[in-house]
N, C-alpha and C positions, 0 to 999 in steps of 0.2 A: 504494500500500500504506500503510495507516494503522497506525502503531505504537502499542502500548499504553504510555502514559507513566506509569501509576500507580506503577510501581516507581522512577521517576526523578524524583519530587517529594518535597519535604520538607513539614513541617507548614504552611508558608506557601502550599502548593499552587503554587509556582513551579517550573517545569521546571529541573532541575539538569543534565540530560544531553540531548543531541540525537543524531540519527542522520541521515546523508546518504541521500538517495533513491538507489535502484538505477538504474544507467544502463540496464540491460536485464535482462529475466527470462531471456534466452537466454545460456547460459554461453559459447557459442562467440563471440558478439558481444562480451561483456565481455573475453574473453581477447584477441581481436583488437585491441580498443581499448587494452587494457593494453600490448600489445606496441608499438603505434604510439606511444603517449604516452611509454612508457619510452625508446624510441629517440630521440624528439624531445627528451626531458628530458636524456638523456646527451649528445646533440649540443649542446644549449644550454649545459650546464655546461662541456663540453670547450672549445667555441668561445669562450665568454666568459672562461674562465680563461686560455686561451692568449693572447687579446688583452691582457688585463690584465698577464699575465706578460711578454709581449713588450714592452709599453710601459715597464714598470718597469725592465726589464733592458737596454734599449737607449737610451743617452744621446741619440742623434739624435732620439728621439721625446719627449724631455722638453720639450715645448712646450705652450702652453695647449690647443690643439685635442685633442692626445692625452691630456693630463691629464684633460680632461672625458670623453673616450672610455673611459679606464680606469675612471673612476667609474661611467660608464654600464654597463660590463660587470659591475662589482661589484653594482650595483643589480639587474641582470637575474638574477644568480646568487641573490641574496636573494629576489627576486620569485618565482622558480620554486620555490625550496626551501621557501618558506612555504606553498605550496599543493600541489605535485605529489606529494610522498611519501605524504601522507594519501589523496589521490585514487587513487593506484596501489593502495594497500592495500584501499581500498573496492571496487575493481574485481574483486579476486580472492579476497576473503574476506567472511564475514558480519560481521566486526568493523568495522561502519560507524559505531559510536558515537563521540561526542566530548563531553567534559565542557563545562559552561558556561564554566569558566575556560580550557580549551583552545581553545574556540571564540573567546573574547575575545582570547586571545593571537594566534591565527591572523589574526583581523581586524585587530589592531593592526599586525602586521608587514606584512601585505599592503597596508594603507593607507599605512603609512610608505614602503615601497618604491615604490608607485604614484605617490603625490604627489611624492615626491622626484624621480622620473624626469620628471614633468611640468615641474618647476622646472628640472631640469638640462638638459632639451632646450631650454628658453628661454635658459639661459646659453650653451649651445653655439651657438645662433643669433646671440646678441649677439657672441660671439667671432668668428664668421665675418663679421659686419657690420663689426666694428672692423678685421679683417685686410684686407678688401677696400675699404671706404669710407674708412678712415683709416690707411693703412699706415705713414705717417711717425710716428704717435703710438702705433702698436700695441704696441711693446715696453714703453712706460711705462704705458699705460693698461690693458694686460692683463699686468701683472707677476705673478710667482708669488704674491705676497701677495693680489692681487685675485682670482686664480683660486681660491686656497684659501678665501677668504671666500665667493665665490659657491657653491662646492661645499658649504661648511658651512651656508650659508643654505638650500640645497636640502634637505640632510639634516635640518636643524633644522625647517623648515616641515613636512616629512613626519612627523617625530616628534610635533610639536605637534598636527597634524591627526589623526594616528593615535590619540594618547591621548585627545583631545577627543571624537572620534566614537565610539570604543570605550566610553569611560565613559558617554557620553550614551545610547547604545543599550542597554548592559547594565545601566543603572539601571532599565530597564523590567522588568515581570514577564512571564513566559512561561507561560501556563496550558495549553498544548497546542493542537493536536498538536505533537509534538516532532520530526517529520521535516522536515529542510531540503530543499526541492526544488531542490537545487543540489549541486555537488561540493566546495564549500568555503564558509567562513563569510563570504560577501559581505554587504554592507549591506542591499540590498533584500530578499533572501529571509529574513534574520533578522528584519527589521522586520515581515515578513508574519506571523510567529509570535507577535508581542507582543500582550499583552492591552490592551484599552482603546484610547484615542485616540492614534495615532502621528503625527498631522498635523505636530506641531512637529518631531519627529525627521526626518520626510520632507522638511520644509522646510529643515532644517539640512543634510541630505545634498545637497539641490539647490543651496543657497547655496554650500556647499564646492565642489561640482562646477563652479559658475559661476566662483568665485574661483580655484580651483586647476587647472582644466582649460581653461576659456575664456580667462582672463586670460593665462596663459603662451602659449596658442595665438595670441592676438592680438599679443603681443609678437613671436612668431616670424614671423607674417605681416608685421608692420611692418618687422622686420629684413630679411626677404627681398625686400620691396618696394623698400627702399633699395638692397639689393645688386643687384637686377635693373636698377634705374635706372642704377647705377654701371657695371655690366657692359656695358650697351647703348652707352655713350659711350666705351668703351675703344677706342683706335685699333688695337690689335694683336689679330688673330684668335686668336693663340696665348694671349694674356692672357685673352681672354674664355673660351676653352676651358678653361684651367686653373682660372679662378675658378669656372666652373659645375661642373667636375669635383669640386672640393673641397666643394661644397655639395650635390651630388645625393644622396650617400649619406645625409646628415643629413635631407634633405627626404623621402626614401623612408621612413626610420625614423619620422619625425614623422607621416607620412600613415598608416602602419600602426597606430601606437600611439594617436594621437588619434582616428582614424576609429572604431576599435572601442570605445574608451573613451567617446567622445561619444554614440554610439548607445546604449550601455548605461546611462549615468547621466544624460543630459540629455533623453531622450525622455519623454513623459508617462507616468504610472503606468498609465493605462488601456490603453496599447499594449504593456505588458510581457507577454511570453510565456515561461514557464519553459524551453521547448525552445530558443527563439531566444536567451535569456539565457545558457543553458549553452554553446551554440555560440560566441557572442561571447566569453564568458569563456575558453573553451578556446583561442580564437584569440589573445587578448592575453596569456594566461598562459603558453602553450606555444609556439605557432607564431611569434609575433613575437619572443620571446626567442631562438628558434632561428635565425631569419632575420637578426637584427641582426649577429652576427659574420660571416655569409656576405656580407651587403651591404657591410660595411666592409672586409672582407679582399679581396673580388673587385674593388672599385672604387677601391682605394687602394694604389698601388704601394709606398709606404713601409711600410704595415702588412703587406703580403705579404712584403716583404723581411725585416722584423723577425721575422715568424712563421717564415720559413725559417731564419733565424739561430738563433732560439730552439729550434726543432725539431732543427736540426743539432747544437746543443750538447747537447741531451738525448740524441740518438742516440749522439753520441760518448761 
């Protein structure tokens, strides 16, 4: 469906408002999708909020690993809240429009949380590497100050990249059409609406993806390669089991997040398909955020115990 943008342009003929494409022309399908996404959104918010609350209120979990996990939960909350509410509204109403400023704001926060999560997952892998490969120096090298600095760097990099990419893309003119073939203001679909040559902007997106997705991922691979080598020479089977157990949850989260993100942002432009891009985006904005609390709570006895205590206190 092509929208008429004539009322949404100023004298410079640059589009000032956009509209998200419909998911489906069938009302029943939209309502079903709305219900499923709403349930996953609520599950994601509840799960991540409970994990963050359980960690902050239980002194036994005031360790580097759980400090990073609490930050990850906060990132997941921001990540989903920057995208899903507008998507839900678009599914059940005709109010699918968004201003240029609103679109830029959504893109900034989405990029901030996504890039910050990439960096934080690398910091979590480094923490596990230090705990398993250098246990005697772990307390000093992963002190509270070091953990706070690593978290601040992760959030800071996300903020800088978000500001840079958003300013760079929205410095372009958008002459129409004004329909975004996506359900939020992601970088590739917005670039597709820009006038003129966008090759420099596309190159910038690709370079940022290489630096902020591939580089942290390589650090994670390097950390876990060293961890695996250390685990294999452990004399105690119980020690090996415990070491692998503490890492398995993080590895599963990394696989889900980086797998969908890499396919979205690192594959060639010619292979992009709006339908596939929407499914991938739905996966890493909704499904992954919902699964993370489940993965960490089911595979970690300390988190499960803390959640039971927190829920017990609330119930009381």
